[in-house]
N, C-alpha and C positions, 0 to 999 in steps of 0.2 A: 603687397604679398605676392609671392611668385605663383604663376599658373602651373597646374599639374595636368597630366593627361591619364586617363584611365578608362575603365569599363565599369558599367553598372548593369546588373542582372535584376529584372523585375518579374515577379510572378503575380499575375492578377487573377485571383479566384472570383467566381461569380462575375465572369467577364462582362456579360451584357450590362449589368448594373453598375460596375465599378469602372469600366473603360472610359466613359465620358469624364469622370473626374480626373483619372490619371492622365488622359490626353490634355486636359485643361492645364494641369501642373506642368506637363512637359512643354507645352506652348509658352508658358510664362518663363521657362528657362531655356528656350530655343537657342539663344546665342551661345550656349555652352555645348550644344549637341553637334558633334561632328558627323555622326552617323547613327542610324537607327535600323534594327531589324525586329520585326514583330511576327510571331507565329501564333495564330489562333488554334486552340484545340476544342473544336465545337462539341466533341463527344464528352469531354470533361468539363466544359464550360470554364476553361482556363485560357488565359493568355500569357505568352512568354514574350518578353521584350528585352533586347540587349541594346545598350547605348554605348557609343564611344564619345567620351566627353573631354573637355578641356576647360578648367577654371580654377580658382583659388580653392583652398580647402574649405573656406567659409561658404563660397557659392555652392560647392558640391554638396556640403553638409545641409544647406538649405533646401536644395532639390531633394535629396534622399530623405531628409526629415519629413518634408511635406508628403512625399510618396508613402513612406512608412506609416503615416498617421491615417491613411485610408484603410478602412476595415477590409481584410481579405487581400491586402497587398503586401508582399514580402520583397525586401530590397537587399542586395549585397553589392558591395563596391570594392574594386581593386584599383590602386593608383600606382603609377610608376613613381620611383623615387625622384625627389627634387634634385636639381643639379647639385653635385657635390655631396649628395647624401648616399650613404652606402647601406645596403641591406645587411642587418646583422646575422 
């Protein structure tokens, strides 16, 4: 299966409680993460994380599925088209 590149946006509510689980999941999938930016909002107790990733759609789906299963975590993904694939 062909690798794709893309971005993943993650919002972590109740940051202090949920961040350890989110970081554990990200560590499990570290080989796919090309870049990461995190912004903590202490006033709202929310964390915002942006990832630049490269992996197969199955690998990316496994990562985002695990993240999305954590209560209080929202995930959105945007992937570049595969080679030869045109956006409709």
